[in-house]
FITI-949520 format. One record per residue (C-alpha): residue in three letters; chain; x, y, z. Coordinates in steps of 0.02 Angstrom, whole numbers, plus 50000, padded with zeros to 5 digits. Layout:
BEGIN
+------+-------+-------+-------+-------+
: rest : kette :     X :     Y :     Z :
+------+-------+-------+-------+-------+
:  Ala :     A :     X :     Y :     Z :
...
+------+-------+-------+-------+-------+
***
This chain:
BEGIN
+------+-------+-------+-------+-------+
: rest : kette :     X :     Y :     Z :
+------+-------+-------+-------+-------+
:  Met :     A : 53758 : 50607 : 47612 :
:  Gly :     A : 53586 : 50526 : 47618 :
:  Arg :     A : 53534 : 50574 : 47442 :
:  Ala :     A : 53674 : 50481 : 47354 :
:  Val :     A : 53641 : 50321 : 47451 :
:  Phe :     A : 53453 : 50326 : 47439 :
:  Ile :     A : 53396 : 50384 : 47268 :
:  Gly :     A : 53542 : 50438 : 47163 :
:  Glu :     A : 53547 : 50595 : 47057 :
:  Gly :     A : 53446 : 50667 : 46914 :
:  Ile :     A : 53275 : 50744 : 46888 :
:  Asn :     A : 53121 : 50635 : 46911 :
:  Trp :     A : 53022 : 50714 : 46769 :
:  Leu :     A : 52860 : 50620 : 46803 :
:  Thr :     A : 52852 : 50673 : 46985 :
:  Leu :     A : 52907 : 50850 : 46943 :
:  Ser :     A : 52773 : 50866 : 46809 :
:  Val :     A : 52633 : 50802 : 46920 :
:  Val :     A : 52684 : 50909 : 47069 :
:  Ala :     A : 52700 : 51064 : 46958 :
:  Ala :     A : 52528 : 51033 : 46881 :
:  Phe :     A : 52446 : 51020 : 47051 :
:  His :     A : 52529 : 51181 : 47108 :
:  Val :     A : 52466 : 51271 : 46953 :
:  Gly :     A : 52292 : 51203 : 46987 :
:  Ala :     A : 52305 : 51259 : 47169 :
:  Val :     A : 52339 : 51438 : 47115 :
:  Ala :     A : 52196 : 51431 : 46989 :
:  Ala :     A : 52078 : 51371 : 47127 :
:  Leu :     A : 52093 : 51539 : 47214 :
:  Phe :     A : 51993 : 51616 : 47071 :
:  Phe :     A : 51849 : 51492 : 47097 :
:  Phe :     A : 51816 : 51516 : 47283 :
:  Thr :     A : 51649 : 51478 : 47365 :
:  Trp :     A : 51614 : 51423 : 47543 :
:  Gln :     A : 51541 : 51262 : 47476 :
:  Arg :     A : 51703 : 51218 : 47385 :
:  Leu :     A : 51805 : 51261 : 47540 :
:  Ala :     A : 51697 : 51142 : 47642 :
:  Val :     A : 51724 : 51003 : 47514 :
:  Met :     A : 51911 : 51033 : 47520 :
:  Leu :     A : 51916 : 51026 : 47711 :
:  Val :     A : 51817 : 50864 : 47720 :
:  Leu :     A : 51929 : 50779 : 47593 :
:  Tyr :     A : 52084 : 50853 : 47676 :
:  Val :     A : 52039 : 50771 : 47841 :
:  Gly :     A : 52005 : 50606 : 47753 :
:  Ala :     A : 52169 : 50607 : 47656 :
:  Ile :     A : 52293 : 50688 : 47776 :
:  Asn :     A : 52224 : 50648 : 47949 :
:  Val :     A : 52137 : 50481 : 47923 :
:  Gly :     A : 52244 : 50424 : 47776 :
:  Ile :     A : 52422 : 50483 : 47804 :
:  Gly :     A : 52431 : 50518 : 47991 :
:  Met :     A : 52318 : 50385 : 48064 :
:  Cys :     A : 52344 : 50249 : 47932 :
:  Tyr :     A : 52507 : 50259 : 47834 :
:  His :     A : 52605 : 50328 : 47981 :
:  Arg :     A : 52538 : 50269 : 48147 :
:  Leu :     A : 52453 : 50109 : 48090 :
:  Leu :     A : 52550 : 50035 : 47943 :
:  Thr :     A : 52725 : 50102 : 47975 :
:  His :     A : 52738 : 50088 : 48164 :
:  Arg :     A : 52593 : 49972 : 48206 :
:  Gly :     A : 52546 : 50083 : 48351 :
:  Tyr :     A : 52372 : 50007 : 48356 :
:  Gln :     A : 52262 : 49881 : 48267 :
:  Val :     A : 52100 : 49893 : 48168 :
:  Pro :     A : 52000 : 49766 : 48069 :
:  Lys :     A : 52073 : 49729 : 47898 :
:  Trp :     A : 51926 : 49805 : 47805 :
:  Leu :     A : 51952 : 49969 : 47897 :
:  Glu :     A : 52139 : 49964 : 47867 :
:  Tyr :     A : 52104 : 49948 : 47681 :
:  Val :     A : 51977 : 50091 : 47681 :
:  Met :     A : 52099 : 50204 : 47774 :
:  Ser :     A : 52238 : 50157 : 47652 :
:  Ile :     A : 52128 : 50209 : 47506 :
:  Cys :     A : 52099 : 50375 : 47594 :
:  Ala :     A : 52288 : 50396 : 47606 :
:  Thr :     A : 52311 : 50377 : 47418 :
:  Leu :     A : 52201 : 50531 : 47395 :
:  Ala :     A : 52348 : 50632 : 47464 :
:  Leu :     A : 52457 : 50596 : 47310 :
:  Glu :     A : 52597 : 50529 : 47421 :
:  Gly :     A : 52612 : 50359 : 47339 :
:  Gly :     A : 52554 : 50185 : 47383 :
:  Pro :     A : 52569 : 50106 : 47556 :
:  Met :     A : 52727 : 50007 : 47522 :
:  Phe :     A : 52822 : 50157 : 47456 :
:  Trp :     A : 52767 : 50272 : 47597 :
:  Val :     A : 52796 : 50146 : 47735 :
:  Ser :     A : 52965 : 50089 : 47668 :
:  Thr :     A : 53028 : 50267 : 47648 :
:  His :     A : 52975 : 50314 : 47824 :
:  Arg :     A : 53052 : 50159 : 47901 :
:  Val :     A : 53216 : 50201 : 47815 :
:  His :     A : 53201 : 50377 : 47886 :
:  His :     A : 53186 : 50309 : 48063 :
:  Gln :     A : 53327 : 50186 : 48037 :
:  Asn :     A : 53448 : 50320 : 47977 :
:  Ser :     A : 53369 : 50480 : 48042 :
:  Asp :     A : 53484 : 50628 : 48004 :
:  His :     A : 53626 : 50510 : 47964 :
:  Gln :     A : 53694 : 50425 : 47809 :
:  Gly :     A : 53550 : 50350 : 47711 :
:  Asp :     A : 53409 : 50461 : 47776 :
:  Pro :     A : 53308 : 50503 : 47619 :
:  His :     A : 53257 : 50677 : 47675 :
:  Thr :     A : 53370 : 50747 : 47810 :
:  Pro :     A : 53387 : 50937 : 47820 :
:  Arg :     A : 53573 : 50910 : 47843 :
:  Glu :     A : 53570 : 50903 : 47653 :
:  Gly :     A : 53477 : 51069 : 47653 :
:  Gly :     A : 53302 : 51124 : 47701 :
:  Trp :     A : 53240 : 51124 : 47521 :
:  Trp :     A : 53307 : 50949 : 47494 :
:  Ala :     A : 53216 : 50886 : 47649 :
:  His :     A : 53055 : 50973 : 47600 :
:  Thr :     A : 53035 : 50917 : 47420 :
:  Gly :     A : 53202 : 50900 : 47330 :
:  Trp :     A : 53223 : 50719 : 47379 :
:  Leu :     A : 53064 : 50676 : 47284 :
:  Leu :     A : 53097 : 50780 : 47129 :
:  Phe :     A : 53275 : 50724 : 47099 :
:  Gly :     A : 53332 : 50545 : 47076 :
:  Asn :     A : 53256 : 50379 : 47029 :
:  Ser :     A : 53078 : 50341 : 47084 :
:  Leu :     A : 53066 : 50202 : 47212 :
:  His :     A : 52882 : 50165 : 47184 :
:  Ala :     A : 52921 : 50017 : 47071 :
:  Gln :     A : 53083 : 49955 : 47152 :
:  Ser :     A : 53015 : 49794 : 47224 :
:  Asp :     A : 53177 : 49741 : 47311 :
:  Phe :     A : 53183 : 49901 : 47412 :
:  Leu :     A : 52997 : 49897 : 47452 :
:  Asn :     A : 52997 : 49714 : 47505 :
:  Arg :     A : 53151 : 49738 : 47614 :
:  Tyr :     A : 53073 : 49876 : 47719 :
:  Ser :     A : 52889 : 49829 : 47713 :
:  Pro :     A : 52882 : 49639 : 47701 :
:  Asp :     A : 52723 : 49639 : 47807 :
:  Leu :     A : 52632 : 49739 : 47673 :
:  Gly :     A : 52713 : 49637 : 47535 :
:  Arg :     A : 52622 : 49484 : 47599 :
:  Asp :     A : 52454 : 49570 : 47583 :
:  Arg :     A : 52374 : 49560 : 47411 :
:  Phe :     A : 52271 : 49718 : 47435 :
:  His :     A : 52419 : 49824 : 47486 :
:  Leu :     A : 52519 : 49753 : 47341 :
:  Trp :     A : 52380 : 49803 : 47222 :
:  Leu :     A : 52356 : 49975 : 47298 :
:  Ser :     A : 52543 : 50008 : 47295 :
:  Lys :     A : 52543 : 49975 : 47108 :
:  Phe :     A : 52382 : 50068 : 47067 :
:  His :     A : 52385 : 50204 : 47200 :
:  Trp :     A : 52335 : 50334 : 47071 :
:  Ile :     A : 52163 : 50258 : 47039 :
:  Pro :     A : 52070 : 50322 : 47195 :
:  Leu :     A : 52130 : 50501 : 47169 :
:  Thr :     A : 52086 : 50496 : 46985 :
:  Ala :     A : 51914 : 50426 : 47024 :
:  Ser :     A : 51886 : 50560 : 47156 :
:  Gly :     A : 51928 : 50692 : 47026 :
:  Val :     A : 51797 : 50622 : 46908 :
:  Val :     A : 51667 : 50622 : 47048 :
:  Leu :     A : 51711 : 50801 : 47098 :
:  Phe :     A : 51695 : 50859 : 46919 :
:  Gly :     A : 51527 : 50771 : 46900 :
:  Val :     A : 51451 : 50833 : 47063 :
:  Gly :     A : 51518 : 51006 : 47029 :
:  Trp :     A : 51435 : 51005 : 46858 :
:  Ile :     A : 51269 : 50958 : 46936 :
:  Ala :     A : 51290 : 51094 : 47068 :
:  Gly :     A : 51344 : 51234 : 46953 :
:  Gly :     A : 51376 : 51185 : 46773 :
:  Phe :     A : 51548 : 51192 : 46694 :
:  Thr :     A : 51611 : 51327 : 46813 :
:  Gly :     A : 51552 : 51225 : 46960 :
:  Ala :     A : 51637 : 51070 : 46893 :
:  Ile :     A : 51803 : 51160 : 46873 :
:  Gly :     A : 51786 : 51241 : 47044 :
:  Trp :     A : 51749 : 51079 : 47135 :
:  Leu :     A : 51893 : 50991 : 47047 :
:  Leu :     A : 52018 : 51130 : 47084 :
:  Trp :     A : 51970 : 51146 : 47267 :
:  Gly :     A : 51933 : 50964 : 47305 :
:  Ala :     A : 52086 : 50894 : 47217 :
:  Phe :     A : 52219 : 51017 : 47160 :
:  Leu :     A : 52221 : 51141 : 47304 :
:  Arg :     A : 52185 : 51009 : 47436 :
:  Val :     A : 52323 : 50895 : 47376 :
:  Thr :     A : 52449 : 51036 : 47364 :
:  Val :     A : 52415 : 51098 : 47540 :
:  Gly :     A : 52421 : 50920 : 47605 :
:  Leu :     A : 52587 : 50885 : 47519 :
:  His :     A : 52668 : 51035 : 47601 :
:  Ala :     A : 52594 : 50988 : 47770 :
:  Thr :     A : 52677 : 50818 : 47758 :
:  Trp :     A : 52838 : 50888 : 47687 :
:  Leu :     A : 52850 : 51009 : 47833 :
:  Val :     A : 52862 : 50859 : 47949 :
:  Asn :     A : 53014 : 50803 : 47849 :
:  Ser :     A : 53096 : 50973 : 47845 :
:  Ala :     A : 53036 : 51097 : 47977 :
:  Thr :     A : 53022 : 50974 : 48122 :
:  His :     A : 53206 : 50929 : 48099 :
:  Met :     A : 53259 : 51112 : 48099 :
:  Trp :     A : 53146 : 51217 : 48211 :
:  Gly :     A : 53062 : 51187 : 48377 :
:  Ser :     A : 53097 : 51118 : 48549 :
:  Arg :     A : 53179 : 50956 : 48601 :
:  Arg :     A : 53102 : 50868 : 48751 :
:  Phe :     A : 53201 : 50708 : 48722 :
:  Glu :     A : 53386 : 50687 : 48682 :
:  Thr :     A : 53363 : 50575 : 48531 :
:  Arg :     A : 53501 : 50523 : 48410 :
:  Asp :     A : 53433 : 50638 : 48274 :
:  Asp :     A : 53382 : 50820 : 48252 :
:  Ser :     A : 53194 : 50793 : 48277 :
:  Arg :     A : 53098 : 50935 : 48360 :
:  Asn :     A : 52924 : 50973 : 48423 :
:  Asn :     A : 52847 : 51108 : 48313 :
:  Trp :     A : 52673 : 51172 : 48361 :
:  Trp :     A : 52628 : 51253 : 48195 :
:  Val :     A : 52673 : 51097 : 48095 :
:  Ala :     A : 52566 : 50998 : 48218 :
:  Leu :     A : 52419 : 51112 : 48180 :
:  Val :     A : 52422 : 51083 : 47992 :
:  Ser :     A : 52465 : 50897 : 48001 :
:  Gly :     A : 52347 : 50838 : 48139 :
:  Gly :     A : 52481 : 50815 : 48272 :
:  Glu :     A : 52626 : 50748 : 48167 :
:  Gly :     A : 52727 : 50902 : 48215 :
:  Trp :     A : 52764 : 50833 : 48389 :
:  His :     A : 52907 : 50749 : 48301 :
:  Asn :     A : 53035 : 50740 : 48441 :
:  Asn :     A : 52905 : 50651 : 48546 :
:  His :     A : 52877 : 50532 : 48401 :
:  His :     A : 53060 : 50492 : 48371 :
:  Ala :     A : 53083 : 50461 : 48556 :
:  His :     A : 52932 : 50344 : 48561 :
:  Pro :     A : 52902 : 50289 : 48379 :
:  Val :     A : 52776 : 50151 : 48417 :
:  Ser :     A : 52665 : 50265 : 48521 :
:  Ala :     A : 52501 : 50303 : 48432 :
:  Arg :     A : 52495 : 50464 : 48532 :
:  His :     A : 52619 : 50599 : 48481 :
:  Gly :     A : 52558 : 50745 : 48587 :
:  Leu :     A : 52617 : 50690 : 48759 :
:  Ala :     A : 52575 : 50848 : 48857 :
:  Trp :     A : 52398 : 50914 : 48883 :
:  Tyr :     A : 52432 : 51066 : 48775 :
:  Glu :     A : 52504 : 50967 : 48629 :
:  Val :     A : 52351 : 50949 : 48517 :
:  Asp :     A : 52349 : 50784 : 48425 :
:  Pro :     A : 52191 : 50763 : 48318 :
:  Asn :     A : 52259 : 50606 : 48234 :
:  Tyr :     A : 52269 : 50521 : 48403 :
:  Trp :     A : 52095 : 50584 : 48446 :
:  Gly :     A : 52034 : 50494 : 48291 :
:  Ile :     A : 52116 : 50333 : 48349 :
:  Trp :     A : 52040 : 50358 : 48522 :
:  Leu :     A : 51868 : 50379 : 48444 :
:  Leu :     A : 51892 : 50218 : 48346 :
:  Ser :     A : 51933 : 50130 : 48509 :
:  Lys :     A : 51773 : 50192 : 48588 :
:  Val :     A : 51668 : 50109 : 48454 :
:  Gly :     A : 51771 : 49949 : 48461 :
:  Leu :     A : 51868 : 49973 : 48299 :
:  Ala :     A : 52042 : 50010 : 48369 :
:  Lys :     A : 52131 : 49894 : 48488 :
:  Lys :     A : 52303 : 49866 : 48565 :
:  Ile :     A : 52341 : 50052 : 48561 :
:  His :     A : 52519 : 50092 : 48614 :
:  Val :     A : 52535 : 50254 : 48714 :
:  Ala :     A : 52702 : 50316 : 48777 :
:  Lys :     A : 52720 : 50330 : 48966 :
:  Phe :     A : 52791 : 50504 : 48989 :
:  Asp :     A : 52868 : 50564 : 49151 :
:  Pro :     A : 52898 : 50753 : 49136 :
:  Lys :     A : 53023 : 50744 : 49280 :
:  Asn :     A : 53127 : 50614 : 49191 :
:  Pro :     A : 53100 : 50621 : 49002 :
:  Lys :     A : 53188 : 50477 : 48919 :
:  Pro :     A : 53171 : 50404 : 48743 :
:  Ala :     A : 53103 : 50228 : 48727 :
:  Gly :     A : 53236 : 50094 : 48736 :
:  Leu :     A : 53365 : 50204 : 48824 :
+------+-------+-------+-------+-------+
***
């Protein structure tokens, strides 16, 4: 179904090799544990997954659920590249296609093709779309008109590589060669691997398991444990019902740290025109219906 239309068939050896290397490094990191390295990992995880992917790539660039100054948008986009999920044009275009065809023909990662396919198979098999300018420009023309996003989409690997060099250097100062390896493994390899699976769970688990508050035209579900690891992205049925809303957790008990971050930015004057879904629990209805 979706896979044939979207990316074709075959093994993407570059992606497979990089993902495999990071998973090997993640396992190796477990033998270099210290509380200091765990703290470094958590700080970078929040920067990459919460600020970068959730707040920036998803809620800001893809859906334009709020606005920030351009300099902050660029800084947040750089944070997102630390997650090893590609440049802004690739990520945004892929997600916009997902919403356009969610769980129907053309959806790049629907679980209707299988849970494993939705989780990671769609990335590991087929032709890479990172360099397919026609596809990227069609679904993210707004980013295509921005020179910085064009550059970052092409060289999205630079910030992560530079962060690895810094981690190795600071780790060496803190604890010699062992410290350098430990900081690199925890701050890059393990962090990236955990973050990848957190994002992939939104693609797979939240279209298979959980509750449905809204009768959307797809299989999206609200999944609390995916929300915990992804900063609120697991309230996926809420999101598909109200895609422009910068707030995904609509009930008081639906924790949504990514929205809290946007709220904090608004309090210091850095986030404006924040879209928040108006939710009536007595009459839940998707936007536009």
